[in-house]
N, C-alpha and C positions, 0 to 999 in steps of 0.2 A: 682505233690498233688496224695497226700496217698489214695487210694481209699479204703472204708469202707467194710469190708469180713462180710460173713456171714458165720455159719457152711450151708455144704451140708449135707442133707440127706444121712446116709449110707445105700450101697449095699452090703449084703452078697454074692450074686453069681454076676457073672460076666454078664453086658452087651454090647450089642454092641449098638455102637456107631459110627454117623460122625463125623469127623474131619477133620480137617485142617491144614494148615502150615501157616505159617507166614512169607510174604516175604520181602523183603529189608535190607538194610546196619543196621549196627550197628546204633542206633539211642539215644537220650535222648528225645525225645518228648513223653509227656505225653498221651501215645497212648491206644486207646483200643485194643486190638488184630484184627488183620485183618484177616480173613482166607478165604482160596481160596477150592473148595468144593473137598472131598476126592473121589480119584477113587473108592475105595471099602466101605465097613462100618470097623473101628478096632473096636476091646476089650477089655474091660476092666481088668485087670489082678490083682488090687488091689484098691479100694473104701474105705478108713477110717477116720472116725472124731474121734472116740473113745467114743463117745456118749455110748455107750453100753459095754463098757472094764469095767468091776468090779472085784474085787474079783483078779486079776490078774497085774503083772506089765506092761507085754505089750503083746501085741495081739497074739491071737495064730500064730507059726509060725514064729513070731519074734525074732529076738536072739540080747542079748545084749556081744557084743564081747570087748569091753573096756569099765571102767568105771563104769558111772552112768548113769541109766534112769532110769523113771517111768512115768504113768499116773497119772497125776494129773487134777482135775477137768475137766476133757474130753480134755485134750490136752499133747501129748507125751512132756515130758519135759527131755531134757539131762544135766549137768551139767559137768563142768569142772572147777578144781578149778586151773590150771595151762597149759602150753603150754604142759611140759615135760606128765600131765596127762590125754589126750584126751578123750572123751567117743563116743562112736561108737555102732548103730542100724543096722542092717541087715537085709533086707525085701529080701525073697529069691523070685526068677522069676521062678515062675513052668514051663512058658514055653520057651521053648531053643533059647534064641533071645535075642537083643542087642538095637533092634529097636525100639524105645517107648517115650513116652512124658509119662515124672518124674514132679509132681507138688506139691507142698504143703504151706501152710502159716506156716510163721516164725516169731516170736516176739523174741525179745533180753528182757531181765530177767535184766541181768545185764551181766558186762565186765570189767574184772580185767584192761583192759587199749584198745584203742580205734582201736590196732592195731590186738585183740582176733575176733576172725570168727566160723563162723558156715558152714557149708556144706551139699549138695544134692551129696554124694558119688553114681556114677553110671556104669555098667560093671566091678561089683567086682568081682574079683578072686580067688577061692580057697578059698570064703567066710572069705578073710582078704583085703589082696593085691597081687599085684596092682589093680589100676583101676582110674578112671577118680573123678575128683569134681567141681562141680560151688560152689567156697569160696566167704563169703560175710563177710567181715570184719564190724566190728561195726562201724569203721570211713571212713563208703561209699564215702566218696565224697575225699579221700586220692587216688595216683594215679592210687594203686595198691587194692582201694577198693573192687575190683569184680574179679576174677581171673578163667580160667581156669586153673585148675592146675592137673598134673600126679602124683600119687605117684608108681613110676618106680618097678620093682622087684628088685632092693637092695632094697627096703624099704624107698625111698630117694625121697624129692620134685624136680620135675620140673615145673617151670611157662612159658610156652611159649605163655601166651594171659590175661594179666592184662588191666583192664581199672576201670572207678570212675563213682557216679551216681551223681548225681546232688546235692543232696541234702542229709544227714546227715541220718541215718537209728535210728528212735527216739525207746528209752525204751518204752513198755509194749504197742507199736502198730505193728500190723499183714501187712505184705509184703507175696504178692505173689508172689512164684518163681515159674519156669517152664522150665524145660532142654527138648529140642526135640533132639532127636540123629537119625541117619540115616546113614547105612553105616560110614564112616569117616566124616561125616557133623556134626556139633553139633550147637543149637543154644540155647543162656542163655536170657533169660528176669526177668527181676523184673517190678512186676504190670504191665505187659502188653507191657512194653519196652524192645525191642531188643537191651543187652548192649555187649555182645560178640556174634560173629558169625566165625567160622571156621573150618578146615578142618585136622585138626589134632588129629584127633580120628582113628589113623590105627594101632596103636597095636592090641588090642582086641576088638572084634566084637559082644561079647556075654558077658553077667555076671549080678549081684546082684545088688539092690540099695539098699540105706543105708543116713543116716545122720550120722554126725560128729558136734561136736563144742568142738572148744581149749579156754581155758580160759575165760567161760564165761557161762552165764546160759539161755539155751533159749529152747523157745516151737513151737511144728511143730504140726501142724493142718492138717485138711480136704485133707489129702495126697491123690494122685492120679495117678496110673498107668495105661497108654494104651497103645494100640502096634500103631507102626509108618509105615505107607506102602511106603506113599507118598513121592518120592522123594524130597529133600529138594533143594531150586535153588543154582545154581552155585556160588561161593564164588566170582569170579571174576564179578558178577554185580555189586555187592558192595564195589570194590575197591575204595580206594584212586586215584587219578591221577591229572596229571599237564595238562592243556589244552595245545595245539599247542600255539607257540606262532610268530611271526616277526622274522626274521633273522633279524641281530642286531648287532653292534659291542659298542652300548649305555650300561656303567656300571651302574643298576640299573633302566634299562627303564620301563616308566610305561606300565601297560596292559594294553590291546585293548578289549573295553567294547561296544557295537553296539544293538541298540534294538531288539528287536525277530519281524521279520514279517510274513512270513511263516516255517514251516517244513522243507520245502526246502531248504532254504535256510540256516537252520543248516545243512546239506546235505553238502552244497556246502563250508561251511565259514569255512576260513583257516586263521590263527593269531590271531580269539578270543577269548578271554579268558571266558569270562562273556557277557552273555546276560541278557537285560531288558525288563519282561514281564508287562505291565501295565495291569491289571485286572479289565475287566468290567465284571459287573454283570447284567444279564438277566430281566425280569418281576417276571421270578421265581426264581430266586435267583442263575442259574446255572452260573460258573465263566468262561472267555475266554478271551483270548489276541488276539488282530486283529479275530475274529470272529473262529480261534482255540480252542476247549478247553482246560483248560491248561493242564486238567491229559496227554491231547496228545502230546503237549508241550513238557513238561517234561520229556518225554519218547523219545525223537526223541532228546533230548540234555541230557539224562543220560550218563556219562562216555566222553562228549565230548567238555563239555562247562558250567559255573556255571549262575543258575538262579539266578537272580535278581529280587525280588514281588515288585512293585511299585504299592506300594497303597495310594489311596486318599480319600477314603469312608470307614470310621469307621465300618458302617454295613457291611463290604467285609469281617472283619475281620473271623467273625465264620465260613465263610465256606472257606473261605481256610486253616483255623485250619487244616479242613475237608481232603479237598483235601491232605496236607501236612502228614498230620496223616496216609496216607490212599497209599501217594506215597512214604511213609517210606525213602524220603531223610532226608539227613543230613550235606548236602552241598549246602548251601545257603543263600542270602544273602534277609535282609528285607528293603526297601528304601520306604521315603516319605519323603513330605514336611512336615508333621504335627509330632513332633519327638515323641507325647504321642500314636500314631498309634503303632511306631516302637516300644515301650518300650512296648505296649501290645500286641504285635505278640512275644516279647522275653519274654516274664512273659510264654505265652504258648508254647515255645518252642525256651527252652535258651540256645539251640547249635545255634540259627539265628546267624549274623552277621548284625549288624543293622547299615546303611547309613541314613543322615541326607541331605536331598536338601535344598539349599538355594534362596528363591524364590525375597526376596524384591529388587530393585532394586540399591540402593549402599548399600555396607560395609565401615564403616569405624570404628574407633578403639573401640568406646563402643560397636558397632553390632559386630566387628568380637569376642573382650569377650565374651558378650552372646553367642552368637554361641555356640561357643569350651564350654562354659561350659552347655550350654544346648544338646549338642552331648554328654558329658561325663554324663548326668544328665537321660539322657535318654536310657542307654545301648546302644550306640553306637559307633563307632571308626571310620566311613569315613565321611568326610562332600564333600557334592555334589555342585560342584560351577558354574555358569556360565563361561566362558572365559573371556567374557569381565570386571568381578568383582576379575579377578585373577593378584594379583603382585608377584613376589616371594618376598615381605615381609610379606604378608598372606600365601602362603603355609609356610615360613618358622616360622612364629608365631604358626600354626598348627602342626605343625611336631614336635616341639620343646615340644609339649603339649600330645606325641604319637598318633596324629590324621592324617590317611590320607588320600588325597587330589584327589576327582575323578573329572577334569574338564569335562563341557560340548561343545563340540566343535569339532574340525577336520573335519569339514565339506569339506574343500578342503585340499592339501597337505599343503598350508605357515601355515592355524591353527595347524594342528599338529607339526608343527618345534614350533610355539612358544607356544602350552603347552609340549612341551619335553623340550624346553629350561625356563621353568617358574618349572619346576621340580616336575610335578603331579606325582602322583603314578598309575593312570587311566586316559583314554581317551574316554571318552564316545562321538564315533564319529558317525556323520549320514552317513557318508561314510569311512568305515574301510579299502575300499582299499588305499584310497589316507592317508590316515594315515598310513596305510604298506608301503606302498612305502618309504615314510618319514622314516622310522625309515633305512632303508636300504642305506641309504647316508654319514653315519657317519665312520669319520676311525678306527682303531683299541683301542682299552682301552681309549672310551672317555669319559669323565666327563661333565656333561653341572651344576652340581655344587657341592660342595662337601658336602660329609656324616654329620648330625648331630652329634656333638660332646660332650658326657657328660668328666668334669674331675672327676676322681674318688679320691673321698676326697682333691680334690683340686688338687693339679700339685704336685704329694710327690717323682718324682724324679728332684725338681727342689727345691721344700718348704718342711716343714715338714707339714706333712697328719693333715688333720680337724684342723686345726688352721684358722682364716681370713688373715691370710698375704699368704697362700696356696689359699684360695678364691680367693684375691683379685688379686694373679697372673693367676690364670683361667682365672679370666674375664676379665681382661686386655688382656690377651691372644686370647681371643674372644671366649670361649667356648660358649656353648650353654646353654647346661647345668651345675650344681656342682651338685656333687654327695657326700651327706653326711650322716651319722651313727647317730642311737639316742639311747641312754641310759637312766636311770635314776635314780637319787640319792637316797642315806638313807633317807632325805626330802622330795623326792617328786619333783625334779628340771629335768627337759630334758636338758642333755648334750649333744656336739658332741663327741663321742670316739669310734670307730666300736668296740675294745675288750673290753673282762668281766669287765677287770683291768685296770688299768693305769700304768702298771707297760710297756710295751714294748715303749710307747711314750712322758712317761714323766718322770721325777728324781723321784717321787713318787711309792709306792707299796701299792695294795691292790684292792678290786674288787670297782666297780663303787658304785652299790649297797650297799655297806659299808661303803660309805663315805660319808660326806655332800658337799652341794655345798662350801660353805666357802672352806672345807679340800681342794676340786681339786681347786678350784680357785686359794690356793695357792702354786699350782705345776707348773712347768717350761714344755712347751710342744713343744719346738722349742731346746733346748739345745741340746736334741741328734744327734739332724739333724747336727748343725753346732752351731759355736759362733758366727755367725751374727744374727740368730734367738733366741738368750739369750730374755727370758722374754716372751716370745709367752705364752698366755694363752687359757688352753680348753676354747670356746666356750659355753657358752648356748644355748639352741635351739632360744630362741625370739631374741638373740643380731644378728644371720644369716638371720631371718626371717626378721629384722629390718634394715640390712645392705643392704639387696637387691631387697626390696621394691620397686617398680617402674621402676627398671630398668629391659634392654631388656634381661633376662636372668630366669631361670627355675631352681628349687632346687628341685632335684631326691634326695628323705628324705628314707633312707632305718631305718626302725625299727627293731632294735636290742634286745633289752628288750617285753620281751610280755606283755598284758593287758596295754599298756599305747596309744592303739588308739584313747582312749577320752579323752587326754588329749593332745595328739598331734592335734587333728584337734581343739581343743577349742584354741590352743595358735594360730594355721595357722588363723582360724578366727575374733578371737580377734584384728590380727595385717595387717586384710586385705592383704592378701595373697593367697586365693583361689584359684586367676588366674594363680599362679604363682610357685605352687606346684605340683608334682609327689607324687604317695607314691608307696614303693614297698616291699616286704620282702619276705623269705624264709619261712613263715610261712602263709600258706595258707589261717589259720583263724582270721591271723592278716588284710590280705588282704579283705576277705571276711567282715571282722567288718568295716574297713576303708572305702569300700563301700558303705554299709550298712549305717554306719553313715554318710557321706558327699559323694553322687553319683556324685557331678560337680567334684571332684579332680579324677584324671587319677590314676590309680593302677597298679600295673607289678607283678608279681608274677616270682620270683627269685629260678633255679633250675639250676639241673647239671647232666646228663644223659651221656651213652653210643649213638655212632651212630652206626645204624642196617647197618649190613654189603652188603645188599641188596638192592636194588633200591626200591622192592615192599616191603621190610621190614621199609626204610624211610620215603616214604610216609605215609606210615599206621601210622608211629608215632608221622609225621607230625599232620595227620588228627585227631589223638586222640587227642594231647598239643591243638590242635587248638579249639578243642568240648571243653574240659577241662577251656581253659580261655576263652572261649564264654561264659559260663554258669555265669561267676564273672564279665564277661567285663573289663578284664585284658589284660594286655602285658605279652607275655611268654619271660621273661627279664634273657635268659638262659647263659651261661658260653658258649664264643667260640668253648671248646671243642665239646660240644654237637653239633654243626651246621654240617651240609651238604648242597651242594648246593641245592638241591632237597628240604630241610626244608625250604630256604631261598627263593626260588620261589614260594613256595605252599603258603607261609605266603603274600609274594606281591601281588600273583595273588589275593587273599581274601581280601586286604586291612588290614593289618596287619602291623605296623609300630612297632618293638620292639627293646630294648635295649639290648645289649650283652656284658657280662664282663668277664675277667679284662686284655685288652690289655696291654703285656710289650714286645711282639716281633714284629718286625717291620713285619718279613716274615710271621710271624699268622697275622698281622692286614693288609695285602697287597693280602694274600688269598683271605681275607673275603671277602676286597670290591671288587674284582674279580667276586664274586660269588654272588655279589649283597647288601651286608650290608649298610645299610644305617645308624644305631645307635650303631658306640663302646663305648663304656666305658672303659678309658683307664687312665694311669700313668702319658703319654706323651701328653697331648693337645698340643704340639707344633709342633709334629710331624704332624699334622691336619692343625694348623691354620696358620702355617706359607705358607701354597698353599691360589692360589688365588681362590676365592669365583666364580665367573663368568665371561664372557666377552661379551660385548654389544659394538654393531657397530651403528651407528650415524644414517643409512637410512636402511630400507628393501629394497627398489625397486632402478633399477637403468638402465636409459636408454644411451647404446649408438649406436654412428654410425658405419660402419665399414671404420678402419682405426683408430678408436679415441682411448685416454686411458687412464685410470684413476686408483688413487689409494685409495685405503680401508685399512681403521686402525681401530683399536678396545681399547679399553681400560680394563680394568681387576678391577673389584670389589673386596678389599681386605680384607674387615671385613662386618658381616653381620649386624649388628647395628650402625653403621657407612657409610655414604655417600661416601665415600674415592672411586678414581678412581686413578689408574696407569697404565702411558705408558708404556705398555713390549713389546718384540719381539715378533712379532707374525709373519704368511704366509698365505696363499692362499691354496683352492683346491676346484674345481668346478665336479658339477655331469651334466648330462643333455647332449647337443650336445656340449660336448666338443673339437672339432674341430672348433667350431666358435670362441675362444677364444686361447687367449697363458700369460702363466704365468710366470712372475718377480719376485720373492720376496712377497711385495706387491701390485703391479700394473698387472693389468689388459688389454691386450690389446685386441680389438675387430679384429675379425679377416673373419668373414663371417655372415649374416643373421644367429639366430637361440633365442634362450633361455637357458640359463645357471642356476644354483644357487650355488654362492660364498662362500663358506664359512672361513672365519677367525679363524685362528687357534691358540692355545701357547702350547709350551711343555713345559713339566717342570720334576722335581725330586722332587718325596714325595715318604719314605719308601722302598729308593735305586730303585726304579722302576720308569719309563718315561710312563708318564701319556699326551694325549692331551684335553686340555681345548677347546669346540670350540662352537663359538658363532654362536645365531641362524642366519640362510641364508639368501644371499640377492640376491634377485630373477631379472636378468642382463636379460634387452631384446637387440638386436643386430640387426638393421634395417639398 
């Protein structure tokens, strides 16, 4: 939300003012700036609102060093016709310093395109360059919408820090910008929100300030430059982090979540990623959790575990907003059984991640469908469900719609094993020690369920891409999702086509947008793949919707053309497929518009980027991308080359289930699965769907007398959508009092009194590597 800005009265003489520094991490909360009391009074070097400037182009002492600038109607206006002709105004700093607060109101009047920008320059050297700057693109929602940039000594750009703003800057609307710089530390603000926090201002310690515009016309007003003596907080206090996790051999193991009880418990916690803070309000409106002030709990959790605010009373929302703003936190969840409360908190804090708790006593197919729609509709990504209501089918349904699942249970070790084998993404455990103990008992490369598989354009390794033949084959192979692409014809029909032309995949030529539907339907979309597919047609969007309506598969629809969002949503609704479609795009505006038009449909942002070289860089990148996605409630559907283990872990710990493209190499897919990837998009669906789904044993407990033996078998499920089981070769291993038993194949012989967990395992080869599929343990008591 942009606050209305009014002119400040001009001060000709220097004033002595008390100022302070904003604490905390990068954040996109609509904050009012929070100050700490400075240790000494600060000096105002410049304060100018241009009301008294007349008969001259610029105020006295200000210098136009390039381009065009003039005072128009009480505001400084810079005009730049193109990137090659920027305009710059320099404001000399009379004091020998570079430690200051530089702020101004900025208004875009026009821009050549959304990539064009304006900036606040600071520590300018030699009245020209080098210098630092806070650059703001007209399209602020782009990943590089805001930048900490350096114009170096070679007069070239370096951009070490970039981020986004959760709303686009509007024309003719003022935004308040501020730069706080002290020593090598810099903070950039937009309307009081800390957007960039860095320690990279190391080259130049002093210099002038100024304004720059590139490819736009921009006005500046209410300019103020004040000394800065207070030291900024250490950057490490606001760093992204990975909470400590339990030692385990389980691939894509669930994250462990526990209720917050006391500050001391936070200090002693080990292996817990997140803590739930059930918020209570006193009669005076003060918020606490288990009699601990919320602010105190947050301070104890900072950099150690992720806070999950549980809110059940909407009256608490305003006070919690204030606490979040004062704490300047950006890594947190909002959880409630009332999805409207989640949505309300998300409106106030766009980077918050939402979780909705299911509280009914039963969860039938209709309930599950409505629950998933409610989660998306209210800007959440996590379903919180009691263990007694969870089944593999429930979890598969939600995962196929990119909804993570946190299971409430884990009161004992047996419950923890059950939740692990259900395939949950998080365990909300009353007894985290018992849960963590369960994690330690599995063999190397253990999987309990295979990943969700998205068939990329069908199965182009076996059939022509984006044809009904390819889609049907993907469905038969057991794909969980079918990925497809949409273009629009000359006469306004939506058709399935990846490229902008029909040249590569059909026997025709020309742009899809230049051909009518009838012309496209005359083409052969199969003959180039092989003669056995001769006659395959280019499908329409309605055809694929109608073909898979009511079937246990989700359509992952990529919008290739722009401006088709409304038509896509309309056809999905007309065919009654809202609950079976996800939408994704490389175009963020298409993602945002699709979500606004039909929030019940999950959306994903497609992107590709380099992987930072350092752990710190990888975590910072993960934090920025998750914040970016959370503002539009989108999944991060990146190329697999954009992933690091840190990125995957960061997302899993924070309830983000994303899909990643496009796997055509077995070794690359093997590596990413070992790192915890859950949603591969691949041309080779058969690589994964040939593997068994999960193992099940007929019993969970067994009593044996010393000297007696028992044989334990298991069956493997081989298909998610069919209740089909196969007998497969298995073996046993035990944990616990191992000396009390002897194992031979699938037989366990009791040797002495004791208790053991018996696991049934099946080893199989997938992607050229051996994996262990493990069943839920059987508790064996020997007497």
